[in-house]
C-alpha positions in Angstrom: -43.1 2.2 -26.5 -40.0 4.4 -26.8 -39.2 5.9 -30.2 -35.9 5.1 -31.9 -34.4 8.5 -31.1 -35.3 8.1 -27.4 -33.7 4.7 -27.2 -30.6 5.9 -29.1 -30.3 8.9 -26.7 -30.7 6.7 -23.7 -28.1 4.2 -25.0 -25.7 7.1 -25.8 -26.0 8.5 -22.3 -25.4 5.0 -20.7 -22.2 4.5 -22.9 -21.0 8.0 -22.0 -21.4 7.3 -18.3 -19.6 4.1 -18.5 -16.6 5.7 -20.3 -16.5 8.7 -18.0 -16.9 7.0 -14.7 -13.4 6.4 -13.1 -12.5 2.9 -12.3 -12.4 1.7 -8.7 -9.9 -1.0 -9.4 -6.6 -0.8 -7.4 -3.5 0.5 -9.3 -1.7 -2.4 -11.0 1.9 -2.4 -10.2 4.9 -4.5 -11.1 6.3 -6.5 -8.2 9.3 -7.9 -10.0 10.0 -9.6 -13.3 9.5 -12.9 -11.5 6.9 -12.6 -8.7 8.2 -13.5 -5.2 6.9 -16.8 -3.8 5.8 -17.8 -0.4 5.5 -15.4 2.5 6.9 -12.4 0.7 4.2 -12.7 -1.9 1.6 -13.2 0.8 2.7 -10.0 2.6 2.6 -7.9 -0.6 -0.8 -9.2 -1.7 -2.3 -8.8 1.8 -1.0 -5.2 2.0 -2.2 -4.3 -1.5 -5.7 -5.7 -0.7 -6.0 -3.0 1.9 -5.7 -0.1 -0.7 -8.4 2.5 -0.3 -9.1 1.9 3.4 -9.1 5.0 5.5 -6.5 6.2 7.9 -7.3 6.3 11.6 -4.7 6.8 14.3 -4.1 3.8 16.5 -6.1 1.4 14.3 -4.7 -2.0 13.4 -7.4 -3.0 10.8 -9.2 -4.5 9.2 -11.4 -1.5 8.4 -9.0 1.4 9.3 -5.3 1.6 9.7 -2.5 3.8 10.8 1.0 3.1 9.3 2.1 0.7 12.0 -1.3 -0.9 12.1 -1.0 -1.8 8.4 2.3 -3.5 9.1 1.1 -5.3 12.2 -2.1 -6.5 10.4 -0.4 -7.5 7.2 2.4 -9.5 8.8 0.0 -11.1 11.3 -2.2 -12.3 8.4 0.9 -13.8 6.9 1.7 -15.7 10.1 4.5 -13.4 11.4 4.4 -11.7 14.8 5.3 -8.0 14.8 5.6 -5.3 17.4 2.6 -2.8 17.3 4.4 0.6 17.0 6.3 2.0 14.0 9.2 2.8 16.3 9.5 -0.8 17.5 8.8 -2.2 14.0 11.7 0.0 12.8 14.1 -1.9 15.1 12.7 -5.4 14.3 14.4 -7.8 11.9 17.7 -6.9 10.2 18.8 -3.6 8.7 19.4 -3.9 4.9 20.6 -1.6 2.1 18.5 -0.1 -0.6 20.2 -2.4 -3.1 19.0 -5.5 -1.1 15.3 -4.6 -1.0 12.9 -7.4 -1.7 9.0 -7.4 -1.7 7.7 -7.5 1.8 10.7 -5.6 3.4 10.0 -2.5 5.4 10.9 1.1 4.6 11.4 3.5 7.4 10.9 7.3 7.4 11.4 10.0 10.0 8.8 12.7 9.2 7.7 15.8 11.1 5.1 13.9 13.2 7.6 11.1 14.0 8.2 7.6 12.6 6.5 6.3 9.5 6.7 2.9 8.0 5.7 1.1 4.8 6.0 -2.3 3.0 8.1 -2.5 -0.1 6.3 -3.8 -3.2 9.3 -3.6 -5.6 12.5 -1.7 -5.6 10.8 1.8 -5.7 7.2 1.5 -4.7 5.8 0.9 -1.2 2.3 0.5 0.3 1.5 2.4 3.5 -1.2 4.1 5.5 -0.9 7.9 5.4 -3.1 10.5 7.0 -3.7 12.2 3.7 -4.6 9.2 1.5 -5.3 6.2 3.7 -3.8 3.0 2.5 -2.1 3.5 -0.9 1.0 3.2 -3.0 3.8 5.8 -3.2 7.3 5.9 -4.7 10.6 6.2 -2.8 11.6 8.5 -5.7 8.9 11.0 -5.0 10.0 14.5 -4.0 8.3 14.2 -0.6 9.2 10.6 0.5 12.8 10.6 -0.8 13.9 13.2 1.7 12.5 11.3 4.7 13.9 7.8 4.2 16.0 6.6 7.1 16.4 2.9 6.3 15.1 -0.5 5.3 14.5 -3.7 7.4 14.0 -7.3 6.4 11.9 -9.5 8.7 12.6 -12.7 6.7 
């Protein structure tokens, strides 16, 4: 039978490990003061559920994604047909202004390697698949992304 000091030490170690272990829960973000309903909400929730999945060029999910693959997969799961490439997706739907962004709209970038695309979560944050982080959330206001924005598209 363990002595009191051994049990106390073991309990202290367990508590310390629980407190120091980072959480694996996805980042909680605010969509809007009132959550969008219907297909927009579905698109955002489907895209957010992919957080943490790895980037792999040419992949359309569900285990690996490139940027256009995430868009293709997400919209398809929500019952909307989409082109397969970022370039074609960037011409699909209607062009909108930044002031008109709603959850589920697309944000388009022109970066060194070509076209990049993401799904808007709220007026500033978007979910996308990047080579460096896989599927994750970034801000339009970040120093990096803000200089590459070329437009926004609404599919709905």
